[in-house]
C-alpha positions as CSV (number, residue, x, y, z in Angstrom):
1,M,0.0,0.0,0.0
2,Q,2.8,2.4,0.8
3,N,4.5,1.7,-2.5
4,D,1.2,2.3,-4.3
5,S,0.9,5.7,-2.5
6,F,4.4,6.7,-3.4
7,S,3.8,5.7,-7.1
8,F,0.6,7.8,-7.1
9,R,2.4,10.8,-5.8
10,L,5.3,10.4,-8.2
11,T,2.9,10.0,-11.1
12,A,1.1,13.2,-10.0
13,V,4.3,15.2,-9.8
14,I,5.4,14.0,-13.3
15,A,1.9,14.9,-14.7
16,I,2.2,18.4,-13.3
17,L,5.6,19.0,-14.7
18,V,4.6,17.6,-18.1
19,L,1.5,19.8,-18.2
20,F,3.5,22.9,-17.7
21,G,6.5,22.0,-19.9
22,A,8.9,21.6,-17.0
23,V,10.1,18.0,-17.2
24,S,13.2,17.4,-15.2
25,Q,16.2,16.2,-17.2
26,A,18.8,13.8,-15.8
27,A,20.9,16.0,-13.5
28,T,22.8,15.3,-10.4
29,E,22.6,17.7,-7.4
30,R,24.8,17.4,-4.4
31,V,25.7,19.5,-1.5
32,I,29.4,20.3,-1.4
33,H,29.2,22.3,1.9
34,N,26.8,22.5,4.8
35,F,27.1,25.7,7.0
36,D,27.1,24.9,10.7
37,G,26.6,28.4,12.1
38,S,30.2,28.9,13.2
39,D,31.3,29.4,9.6
40,G,28.2,31.3,8.6
41,N,24.4,31.1,8.4
42,A,22.0,31.9,5.6
43,P,24.4,32.3,2.5
44,W,22.5,34.5,0.1
45,S,25.4,35.4,-2.1
46,T,26.2,34.5,-5.7
47,L,29.6,32.7,-5.8
48,I,32.5,34.1,-7.7
49,S,35.6,32.1,-8.8
50,D,39.3,32.7,-9.3
51,A,41.6,31.2,-11.9
52,A,42.3,28.2,-9.7
53,G,38.6,27.2,-9.5
54,N,38.2,28.4,-5.9
55,F,34.8,29.9,-5.0
56,Y,34.2,32.9,-2.8
57,G,31.0,34.2,-1.1
58,T,29.4,35.5,2.0
59,A,26.9,34.3,4.6
60,D,24.5,36.9,5.9
61,W,24.6,35.8,9.6
62,G,26.6,33.5,11.8
63,G,30.3,33.3,12.4
64,V,32.3,34.1,15.5
65,Y,30.4,37.3,16.2
66,S,27.0,36.2,14.7
67,K,27.2,39.0,12.1
68,G,28.2,37.1,9.0
69,T,31.2,35.7,7.3
70,A,33.2,35.8,4.0
71,F,34.3,32.3,3.0
72,E,36.3,30.4,0.3
73,L,35.7,26.9,-1.0
74,M,38.7,25.1,-2.4
75,P,38.5,21.9,-4.5
76,R,40.6,19.0,-3.0
77,A,42.8,17.0,-5.3
78,G,41.2,13.7,-4.3
79,G,37.6,15.1,-4.6
80,G,35.5,17.1,-2.2
81,W,35.9,20.7,-1.0
82,T,37.6,22.5,1.8
83,E,36.0,25.6,3.3
84,K,37.9,28.5,4.9
85,V,36.5,31.5,6.6
86,L,38.3,34.6,5.3
87,H,36.6,37.1,7.7
88,N,34.2,37.1,10.6
89,F,32.3,40.4,10.4
90,G,32.0,42.4,13.6
91,L,35.7,41.8,14.5
92,Y,36.1,45.4,15.7
93,P,33.6,48.1,16.7
94,T,33.4,49.9,13.4
95,D,33.7,46.7,11.2
96,A,31.1,45.9,8.5
97,T,28.3,43.6,9.7
98,F,25.7,41.5,7.9
99,P,27.2,41.4,4.4
100,M,24.7,42.1,1.6
101,P,23.1,39.0,-0.1
102,D,24.8,39.6,-3.4
103,H,28.3,38.9,-4.6
104,L,31.9,39.8,-3.9
105,T,33.9,41.6,-6.6
106,F,37.6,41.0,-7.5
107,D,40.0,43.8,-8.5
108,A,42.9,43.2,-10.8
109,A,45.2,42.6,-7.8
110,G,43.1,39.8,-6.4
111,N,41.5,41.8,-3.6
112,L,37.8,41.3,-2.8
113,Y,35.2,44.0,-2.3
114,G,31.7,43.8,-0.9
115,T,28.9,45.7,0.9
116,S,27.1,45.3,4.2
117,Y,23.8,46.6,5.5
118,G,25.1,47.0,9.0
119,G,28.3,48.2,10.7
120,G,30.7,50.9,9.9
121,T,31.3,53.9,12.1
122,L,27.6,54.6,12.6
123,G,26.2,51.2,12.1
124,Y,24.3,52.0,8.9
125,G,26.3,49.9,6.4
126,A,29.6,49.9,4.7
127,V,31.7,49.0,1.7
128,F,34.6,46.8,2.6
129,E,37.8,45.4,1.1
130,L,39.4,42.0,1.8
131,M,43.1,41.7,1.0
132,P,45.4,38.6,1.0
133,N,48.0,39.2,3.7
134,G,50.7,37.0,2.2
135,S,50.6,34.4,5.0
136,G,47.5,32.6,3.9
137,G,45.1,34.9,5.7
138,W,43.0,37.9,4.7
139,T,42.8,41.4,6.1
140,E,39.6,43.3,6.0
141,K,39.1,47.1,6.1
142,V,36.1,49.4,5.7
143,I,36.6,51.8,2.7
144,H,33.4,53.7,3.1
145,D,30.8,54.2,5.9
146,F,27.3,55.3,5.2
147,P,26.4,58.2,7.5
148,F,22.7,57.7,7.8
149,N,20.2,54.9,8.0
150,T,20.3,53.6,4.4
151,G,21.8,50.2,4.2
152,V,23.1,49.0,0.8
153,T,21.0,47.4,-2.0
154,S,23.6,45.9,-4.3
155,A,27.1,44.6,-4.8
156,V,29.8,47.0,-6.0
157,T,31.0,46.9,-9.7
158,F,34.3,48.3,-11.1
159,D,34.4,50.5,-14.2
160,N,37.3,50.5,-16.6
161,A,39.0,53.3,-14.6
162,G,39.0,51.4,-11.3
163,N,36.1,53.3,-9.7
164,L,33.4,51.4,-7.8
165,Y,29.6,51.7,-8.3
166,G,26.8,50.5,-6.1
167,S,23.4,51.6,-4.8
168,I,21.6,52.4,-1.6
169,P,17.8,52.4,-1.0
170,G,15.8,55.0,-2.8
171,G,17.4,54.2,-6.1
172,I,20.6,56.2,-5.3
173,L,23.5,55.1,-7.5
174,F,26.9,56.0,-5.9
175,K,30.5,56.1,-7.1
176,L,33.6,55.5,-5.1
177,T,36.9,56.9,-6.6
178,P,40.2,55.7,-5.2
179,N,42.7,58.3,-4.0
180,E,46.5,58.0,-3.9
181,S,46.3,58.1,-0.1
182,G,44.4,54.9,0.0
183,T,41.1,56.6,0.8
184,W,38.0,56.6,-1.4
185,T,35.8,59.6,-2.4
186,Y,32.1,59.2,-2.5
187,E,29.6,60.9,-4.8
188,T,26.0,60.4,-5.9
189,V,25.8,59.6,-9.6
190,H,22.1,59.4,-10.3
191,T,18.8,58.8,-8.4
192,F,16.4,56.3,-9.9
193,V,12.9,55.3,-8.7
194,G,13.0,52.0,-6.9
195,D,15.9,50.0,-5.8
196,V,18.8,49.4,-8.3
197,G,20.3,45.9,-8.7
198,S,24.0,45.2,-9.2
199,L,25.5,46.7,-12.4
200,M,27.1,44.7,-15.2
201,R,30.0,46.1,-17.4
202,D,30.5,45.5,-21.1
203,P,33.9,45.4,-22.8
204,A,33.6,49.1,-23.8
205,G,33.1,50.2,-20.2
206,N,29.4,50.9,-20.4
207,L,27.4,49.8,-17.3
208,Y,23.9,48.2,-17.4
209,G,21.3,47.7,-14.7
210,V,17.7,47.6,-13.7
211,A,15.6,49.8,-11.4
212,G,12.6,48.2,-9.7
213,G,10.3,51.2,-10.1
214,G,9.9,54.4,-12.1
215,G,10.1,54.8,-15.8
216,S,7.3,56.0,-18.1
217,Y,4.8,53.6,-16.6
218,G,6.1,53.3,-13.0
219,H,6.9,49.6,-13.2
220,G,10.7,49.8,-13.6
221,I,13.3,50.2,-16.3
222,V,16.4,48.7,-17.9
223,F,19.1,51.4,-18.2
224,E,22.6,52.0,-19.5
225,L,25.3,54.2,-18.1
226,I,27.6,55.5,-20.8
227,P,31.0,57.2,-19.9
228,N,30.9,60.8,-21.3
229,G,34.6,61.3,-21.6
230,S,34.8,63.9,-18.8
231,G,34.6,61.5,-15.9
232,G,30.8,61.4,-15.8
233,L,28.1,59.1,-17.0
234,T,25.2,59.6,-19.3
235,V,22.0,57.7,-18.3
236,K,20.0,56.1,-21.0
237,T,16.7,54.2,-20.5
238,L,16.6,51.1,-22.7
239,H,13.2,49.8,-21.8
240,N,10.2,51.0,-19.7
241,F,8.2,48.1,-18.2
242,G,4.5,48.5,-18.5
243,C,3.5,45.6,-16.2
244,G,1.6,44.0,-19.1
245,N,2.9,41.1,-21.1
246,D,6.3,42.7,-21.0
247,G,6.7,42.1,-17.3
248,G,7.3,44.5,-14.5
249,Y,9.5,45.3,-11.5
250,P,12.8,43.9,-12.7
251,T,15.0,42.3,-10.1
252,G,18.6,41.3,-9.7
253,S,21.3,41.9,-12.3
254,L,21.5,41.7,-16.1
255,T,23.5,39.2,-18.2
256,L,25.2,40.2,-21.5
257,D,25.7,37.7,-24.3
258,A,28.5,37.8,-27.0
259,A,26.1,39.6,-29.4
260,G,25.4,42.5,-27.0
261,N,21.9,41.4,-26.0
262,L,20.8,41.8,-22.4
263,Y,18.9,39.2,-20.3
264,G,17.1,39.6,-17.0
265,A,14.1,38.7,-14.9
266,T,11.0,40.5,-13.5
267,C,9.4,39.4,-10.3
268,L,5.8,40.4,-11.3
269,C,3.5,41.0,-14.3
270,G,3.8,39.2,-17.6
271,R,1.2,36.8,-19.1
272,Y,0.3,35.3,-15.7
273,G,1.3,38.1,-13.4
274,M,4.0,36.0,-11.8
275,G,7.1,37.4,-13.5
276,T,9.2,36.8,-16.6
277,V,12.6,36.2,-18.2
278,F,13.2,38.9,-20.8
279,E,15.7,39.9,-23.5
280,A,16.6,43.4,-24.5
281,T,18.2,43.7,-28.0
282,P,19.7,46.7,-29.8
283,D,17.6,47.6,-32.8
284,G,20.4,49.1,-34.8
285,Y,19.0,52.6,-34.7
286,G,20.0,53.6,-31.2
287,G,17.0,52.0,-29.5
288,W,16.3,48.7,-27.9
289,T,13.6,46.1,-28.2
290,E,12.4,44.1,-25.3
291,K,11.0,40.6,-25.7
292,V,9.6,38.1,-23.1
293,L,11.3,34.7,-23.4
294,H,9.4,33.0,-20.5
295,N,6.4,33.6,-18.3
296,F,6.3,32.1,-14.8
297,D,2.8,30.8,-14.2
298,W,0.6,31.0,-11.2
299,F,0.7,27.3,-10.5
300,G,4.4,27.6,-9.8
301,A,5.5,24.2,-11.1
302,G,8.4,25.9,-13.0
303,G,9.3,28.1,-10.1
304,L,8.2,31.4,-8.6
305,G,10.3,34.5,-7.6
306,P,13.1,34.5,-10.3
307,N,16.4,35.8,-8.9
308,G,17.7,37.4,-12.1
309,G,21.4,37.0,-13.0
310,L,20.9,34.4,-15.7
311,L,23.8,32.2,-16.8
312,I,24.4,31.4,-20.4
313,D,26.3,28.2,-21.5
314,A,28.3,27.6,-24.7
315,A,25.2,26.4,-26.6
316,G,23.2,29.5,-25.7
317,N,21.0,27.8,-23.1
318,M,20.2,29.9,-20.0
319,Y,20.1,28.8,-16.4
320,G,18.6,30.5,-13.4
321,T,17.0,29.9,-10.0
322,T,13.8,30.8,-8.3
323,S,13.4,31.3,-4.5
324,G,10.0,29.7,-4.4
325,G,7.6,27.4,-6.4
326,G,8.3,24.0,-7.8
327,V,6.6,20.9,-6.6
328,Y,8.0,21.2,-3.1
329,S,7.5,25.1,-2.9
330,H,11.2,25.7,-2.1
331,G,12.5,26.9,-5.4
332,V,13.9,25.4,-8.6
333,L,17.0,25.5,-10.8
334,Y,15.7,25.9,-14.4
335,K,17.0,25.9,-17.9
336,L,15.7,27.9,-20.9
337,T,16.4,26.4,-24.3
338,R,15.8,28.3,-27.6
339,G,13.7,26.5,-30.2
340,Q,14.0,26.6,-34.0
341,N,11.1,29.1,-34.3
342,G,12.7,31.5,-31.8
343,T,10.5,30.5,-28.8
344,W,12.1,29.3,-25.6
345,S,11.1,26.4,-23.4
346,E,11.7,25.9,-19.7
347,T,13.1,22.7,-18.2
348,V,13.3,22.2,-14.4
349,V,16.8,20.8,-13.8
350,H,16.5,20.5,-10.1
351,L,13.6,20.8,-7.6
352,F,14.8,22.0,-4.2
353,G,13.1,20.7,-1.0
354,L,12.5,17.0,-1.7
355,Y,14.7,16.6,1.4
356,D,15.8,19.5,3.6
357,T,19.4,18.2,3.3
358,D,19.6,19.1,-0.4
359,G,19.2,22.8,0.5
360,I,16.0,25.0,0.2
361,T,15.3,28.5,-1.0
362,P,18.1,29.5,-3.5
363,R,18.2,33.3,-3.7
364,A,21.3,33.9,-5.7
365,S,22.5,33.5,-9.3
366,L,24.4,30.5,-10.5
367,T,28.1,30.1,-11.4
368,F,29.8,27.8,-13.8
369,D,33.1,25.9,-13.3
370,S,35.5,25.1,-16.2
371,Q,33.6,21.9,-17.0
372,G,30.2,23.5,-17.2
373,N,28.9,22.3,-13.8
374,L,26.6,24.7,-11.9
375,Y,27.2,26.0,-8.4
376,G,25.0,28.1,-6.1
377,T,23.9,28.7,-2.6
378,T,20.7,28.0,-0.6
379,V,19.6,30.2,2.3
380,W,18.3,27.3,4.3
381,G,18.5,23.5,4.4
382,G,21.5,21.3,4.8
383,D,22.4,18.6,7.3
384,H,21.2,20.6,10.4
385,S,24.6,20.6,11.9
386,C,24.0,24.1,13.2
387,G,21.1,22.9,15.4
388,Q,18.7,25.3,13.7
389,G,15.3,23.9,12.7
390,S,15.5,25.1,9.1
391,A,19.3,24.4,8.9
392,C,21.9,27.0,8.1
393,G,22.2,26.8,4.3
394,T,24.3,25.1,1.7
395,V,26.6,25.4,-1.3
396,F,25.5,23.0,-4.0
397,E,26.7,21.6,-7.3
398,V,24.5,20.5,-10.2
399,I,26.0,18.4,-13.0
400,P,23.7,18.6,-16.0
């Protein structure tokens, strides 16, 4: 009887996925690290990698001072991974605390930069730098304190001149310019409506991003920041979201392909009102054309709450995550494949939440390794080694 019940549930799950075009392909997911609280809790960040294949990220909470950590994951020669905590936030009274759920950023010298929504001199958030100290450790320093209760809403991004750009609530885009003395000068670049996601840079030095509100219809925009030759930036709106079939309220960051097209996600609107994946393409006349590639449906079988920051493989397929939806309501890892007629189809590669131990609620973008395997983080789930009911989160690998 028990086997009959399991077979019925499995058949029902497959039927739902087939009905909504989200049939899971053969893919292997495994947890490569479980956070136990002492090394971090609730990792929201997108992983970044160095030339040696090591991954770097942050955990929002946990660590020695319960205010978050920066960590590194290093592949072992015989298989498996070794985790190392690079910094426990809250080490000193004016240290950054609670790193932003986004990603770290490398400079050309191998230093890491990030943002926090707590800490600094007044406790209102900071931009920090992590520097290898030559003896296997890392030294952290705050390079900018926010002087009022703002927090930070994005990671920081370098332009071609070595300046850093980021955003704070209210759509305020800021720039940090390095000085010869080692300090940084802060200035406000532009104020958008709605929070701004992390920026993406093209080879020519132009920056692209989304704002979650404003524009001609009040539902968000895709924008470009173009260096004007005198140290400033010209702001150009590429698309105004109307919250109709084109989607609305874009989230996360954009992805650029080799042809110069932009890809991103909206958290609402679209055909079913539950968000979209979209493409913005230069039209050859100075304008841009937006096209919806995928609509998330209200049943949520293919995921709900897309996180933006799509990943494109060598064949042109795109991968992303959602923080909710899927058969187990804890998010999915999905794949979008272009058809011969220009349409796109979604495949659910992995359903999170069948077991808590595989991780639940991914809220960050994915990262490739050199073999094309996918890596990411989940905010909760894992082996419960931290003693917390929902577990403290994971780093996972998916082998397509």
